C-alpha positions in Angstrom: 0.0 0.0 0.0 1.5 3.3 -1.1 1.3 6.5 0.9 -0.8 9.0 -1.1 -1.2 12.8 -1.3 -3.9 15.0 -2.6 -3.4 17.3 -5.5 -3.0 20.3 -3.3 -0.4 18.5 -1.2 1.4 17.5 -4.4 1.3 21.1 -5.5 2.9 22.3 -2.3 5.6 19.6 -2.6 6.4 20.5 -6.2 6.7 24.2 -5.3 9.1 23.4 -2.5 11.3 20.7 -4.2 11.1 20.8 -8.0 13.9 23.3 -8.5 16.3 20.8 -6.8 14.7 17.4 -7.0 12.8 15.8 -9.9 9.2 14.8 -9.0 7.1 12.1 -10.6 3.3 12.2 -10.0 1.5 8.8 -10.4 -2.2 8.2 -10.3 -5.1 6.7 -12.2 -6.1 8.5 -15.4 -8.2 11.7 -15.3 -7.2 12.9 -11.9 -5.8 16.3 -13.1 -2.1 15.8 -12.7 -1.2 17.8 -15.9 -3.5 20.7 -14.9 -1.9 20.9 -11.4 1.6 21.0 -12.8 0.7 23.8 -15.2 -1.1 25.7 -12.4 1.7 25.6 -9.9 4.2 26.6 -12.5 2.1 29.6 -13.5 1.8 30.6 -9.8 5.6 30.5 -9.6 6.0 32.6 -12.7 7.6 29.8 -14.7 6.8 29.0 -18.3 5.7 25.3 -18.6 7.2 23.4 -21.4 5.8 19.9 -22.0 7.1 16.8 -23.6 4.8 13.8 -24.2 6.6 10.6 -23.4 4.7 8.5 -25.9 5.4 10.9 -28.8 9.1 11.5 -28.6 12.3 9.6 -29.6 15.6 9.5 -27.6 17.1 12.1 -29.8 14.3 14.5 -28.9 15.8 14.5 -25.4 19.5 14.1 -25.9 19.7 16.2 -29.1 21.1 15.5 -32.5 24.9 15.5 -33.3 26.7 18.1 -35.4 30.4 18.3 -36.4 32.3 21.1 -34.6 35.9 21.0 -35.8 37.2 17.6 -35.1 34.5 16.7 -32.6 30.8 15.9 -32.6 28.6 18.0 -30.4 25.0 17.1 -29.5 22.6 20.0 -30.0 19.8 19.9 -27.4 16.3 20.7 -28.6 15.1 24.2 -27.9 12.1 23.0 -25.8 14.5 21.5 -23.3 17.2 24.3 -23.4 15.7 27.6 -24.5 18.0 30.3 -25.7 16.9 32.8 -23.1 18.6 31.1 -20.2 15.6 31.8 -17.9 14.4 29.0 -15.6 11.2 27.2 -16.6 9.1 24.2 -15.7 9.9 21.1 -17.7 6.9 18.8 -17.6 7.5 15.3 -18.8 4.0 13.9 -19.3 3.2 10.2 -19.6 6.8 9.4 -18.6 5.9 5.8 -17.5 4.4 5.1 -21.0 7.7 6.1 -22.7 9.8 3.4 -24.3 12.9 2.1 -22.5 15.3 4.1 -24.7 13.4 7.3 -24.1 13.3 6.7 -20.3 17.1 6.1 -20.4 17.6 9.4 -22.3 16.0 11.2 -19.3 18.4 9.8 -16.7 20.9 12.7 -16.7 18.1 15.2 -17.1 16.2 13.9 -14.0 19.2 13.4 -11.7 21.7 16.0 -12.8 19.6 18.6 -14.6 21.9 18.1 -17.6 21.4 17.5 -21.3 24.6 16.2 -22.8 27.2 18.8 -21.9 24.6 21.5 -21.2 23.1 22.3 -17.8 19.5 23.4 -17.4 19.1 27.0 -16.2 19.4 27.3 -12.5 16.0 27.2 -10.8 14.4 25.1 -13.5 11.8 22.6 -12.3 11.6 19.0 -13.6 8.3 17.4 -13.0 7.0 14.2 -14.6 3.6 12.5 -14.5 2.0 9.3 -15.6 -0.6 6.6 -14.9 -0.2 3.3 -12.9 0.0 -0.2 -14.3 -3.0 -1.3 -12.3 -5.2 1.3 -14.1 -5.0 -0.5 -17.4 -3.6 2.6 -19.0 -0.7 2.5 -21.5 2.1 2.0 -19.1 5.5 0.3 -19.3 7.7 -0.9 -16.5 9.7 2.0 -15.0 13.3 1.0 -14.7 14.9 0.9 -11.2 17.5 3.4 -12.5 14.7 5.9 -13.3 12.9 5.2 -10.0 16.1 6.0 -8.2 16.3 9.4 -9.9 12.9 10.9 -8.9 10.7 11.6 -5.9 7.5 9.6 -6.6 4.3 10.9 -5.3 1.2 8.7 -5.5 -1.7 11.1 -5.9 -5.4 10.5 -4.9 -8.6 12.3 -5.6 -10.0 14.3 -2.7 -13.7 15.3 -2.8 -13.5 18.5 -0.8 -10.6 19.7 -2.9 -12.4 18.9 -6.1 -15.6 20.6 -5.0 -13.7 23.7 -4.0 -11.9 23.7 -7.4 -15.2 23.0 -9.2 -16.9 26.0 -7.6 -14.0 28.3 -8.5 -14.0 27.0 -12.1 -17.7 27.3 -12.9 -18.5 23.6 -12.9 -22.3 23.1 -13.1 -24.1 23.3 -9.8 -26.0 20.0 -10.4 -22.7 18.1 -10.9 -21.2 19.7 -7.7 -24.3 18.7 -5.8 -24.2 15.1 -7.2 -20.5 14.6 -6.2 -21.2 16.1 -2.8 -24.0 13.6 -2.3 -22.2 10.6 -3.9 -18.5 11.1 -3.1 -17.5 7.7 -4.7 -18.7 8.9 -8.1 -15.9 11.4 -8.4 -13.4 8.6 -9.2 -14.2 5.1 -10.3 -11.7 2.4 -11.2 -10.9 2.1 -14.9 -13.2 -0.4 -16.7 -11.8 -3.6 -18.2 -13.9 -2.6 -21.3 -13.4 0.4 -23.5 -16.3 2.4 -22.0 -16.4 5.8 -20.2 -15.6 5.8 -16.5 -16.0 8.5 -13.9 -13.0 10.7 -13.1 -12.6 14.4 -12.1 -11.6 15.2 -15.7 -14.7 13.4 -17.0 -17.1 15.3 -14.7 -15.5 18.6 -15.7 -15.8 17.6 -19.4 -19.4 16.7 -18.9 -20.1 20.1 -17.3 -18.5 21.8 -20.3 -20.5 19.7 -22.8 -23.8 20.6 -21.0 -22.9 24.3 -21.1 -22.2 24.0 -24.9 -25.5 22.2 -25.4 -27.4 24.9 -23.6 -25.7 27.7 -25.6 -26.5 25.9 -28.8 -30.2 26.0 -27.8 -30.6 22.2 -27.5 -33.0 21.0 -24.7 -31.1 19.3 -21.9 -33.9 16.9 -21.3 -33.1 15.3 -24.7 -29.4 15.5 -24.6 -28.3 15.1 -20.9 -28.4 11.3 -20.9 -26.5 10.9 -24.1 -23.8 13.3 -22.8 -23.6 11.7 -19.4 -23.4 8.1 -20.7 -20.7 9.3 -23.1 -18.5 10.8 -20.3 -18.9 8.9 -17.0 -19.6 5.5 -15.7 -23.0 4.1 -16.7 -24.2 3.7 -13.1 -23.2 7.3 -12.2 -24.7 8.6 -15.5 -28.1 6.9 -14.8 -28.2 8.2 -11.2 -27.1 11.7 -12.1 -29.6 12.1 -14.9 -32.5 10.8 -12.8 -31.7 13.2 -10.0 -30.9 16.1 -12.3 -34.3 15.7 -13.9 -36.0 16.0 -10.5 -33.8 18.9 -9.4 -31.0 18.2 -6.9 -29.2 21.5 -6.3 -30.5 21.4 -2.7 -29.1 18.0 -1.9 -26.6 17.8 1.0 -23.9 15.2 1.8 -25.4 12.1 3.5 -23.6 13.0 6.8 -25.7 16.1 7.1 -28.9 14.0 7.1 -27.5 11.6 9.7 -26.7 14.5 12.0 -30.1 16.2 11.4 -32.8 13.8 10.2 -35.2 16.7 9.8 -33.3 17.7 6.6 -34.3 14.5 4.8 -36.0 15.5 1.5 -39.8 15.1 1.2 -39.7 14.4 -2.5 -39.6 10.6 -2.8 -36.8 10.3 -5.5 -34.4 12.5 -3.5 -35.3 10.9 -0.1 -34.8 7.3 -1.3 -31.6 8.3 -3.1 -30.2 9.6 0.3 -31.4 6.4 2.0 -29.6 4.3 -0.6 -26.4 6.2 0.0 -26.6 5.9 3.8 -27.3 2.1 3.5 -24.2 1.8 1.3 -22.1 3.7 3.8 -23.3 1.5 6.7 -22.6 -1.7 4.8 -19.1 -0.5 3.8 -18.1 0.7 7.3 -18.4 4.4 6.4 -20.3 5.6 9.5 -17.5 5.2 12.0 -17.2 9.0 12.4 -20.7 9.2 14.1 -21.2 8.6 17.8 -23.7 6.0 19.1 -25.9 8.9 20.2 -25.9 10.4 16.7 -26.7 7.0 15.2 -29.5 6.5 17.7 -31.0 9.9 17.2 -30.9 9.5 13.4 -32.7 6.2 13.4 -35.2 7.1 16.0 -36.1 10.3 14.3 -36.4 8.8 10.8 -39.9 7.9 9.5 -40.9 4.2 10.0 -40.6 3.2 6.4 -37.2 4.9 6.2 -35.9 3.2 9.3 -37.0 -0.3 8.2 -35.4 0.3 4.8 -32.1 1.2 6.5 -32.2 -1.8 8.9 -33.1 -4.6 6.4 -30.1 -6.9 6.1 -27.9 -4.5 8.2 -29.3 -5.1 11.7 -26.0 -6.3 13.2 -24.1 -3.4 11.7 -26.5 -0.8 13.0 -26.4 -2.5 16.4 -22.6 -2.3 16.4 -22.9 1.4 15.7 -25.0 1.9 18.8 -28.6 1.8 17.6 -29.9 -0.5 20.4 -33.0 1.4 21.4 -34.1 2.0 17.7 -33.6 -1.7 16.9 -35.7 -2.7 19.9 -38.5 -0.3 19.0 -38.4 -1.3 15.4 -38.7 -5.0 16.4 -41.7 -4.2 18.5 -43.3 -2.3 15.6 -42.7 -5.1 13.2 -43.8 -8.0 15.5 -46.5 -6.2 17.6 -44.6 -7.3 20.8 -45.0 -5.2 23.9 
């Protein structure tokens, strides 16, 4: 199990270390690694120059030779060694997907900040990014020599960070509300089939597509499902569209309803959506943050049909969470015992 960091934590580490130590960000596809590198470089006032590991040859890194007198000299490409001599951010995207010869060409660059006999301008950042082998993306084995030349950060999605970013970047309110209510939908594992799956990038792309559809005058009722199923996981697309059609901007995270059952929606689709999420949280051990008193208060205050729906098949789990009085009263209700 690897220690992970959020995107904002990775951003802070890049800012602190990248001028002296090469950094490699690894995560599943669609997390936003490339965007965060460009963002932190811009904040530091550095031009970001990108190389795509899957689309270059070794000579694109080491340079091509020319004859200088009785010697051959390698001429580094301008993108890696600009003529201005100013520091910049060198971003090596999809580095793990690069071929062995290309990875080897990066060794001196990553460890010594050197291309052939030329040094990178002092203060230049070297940051790489790529996907992991377990995500079924195009990834080759990273050589031990390359691993030993970089600081590897395993990056994870963080819902609160993404929601803050989404609000600041005009992501549609219904998408933000959906992710707040269904945190797992932000990032799903890559599918074994060539079908869309939910990622932060996919949700942002869906938001942009919905905006473009509206601007073109197309009715969202007819296009929302096609766009959602074409961008995110089918299960998330179905749930998102169903809720979007009934209006969900006022939905809160499930934890809010547990702490205050009076907030439960009256509208059936929304109410049973929240109950489904809470059941899932209970079954997966996601309610440990709540005290027994909070659990007891939530279940005792919930309407009878809601309480029975929550308890079916999960009685032992709710009992372990502290819901003894509610379980007893529900049992009496169901059996007529006194």
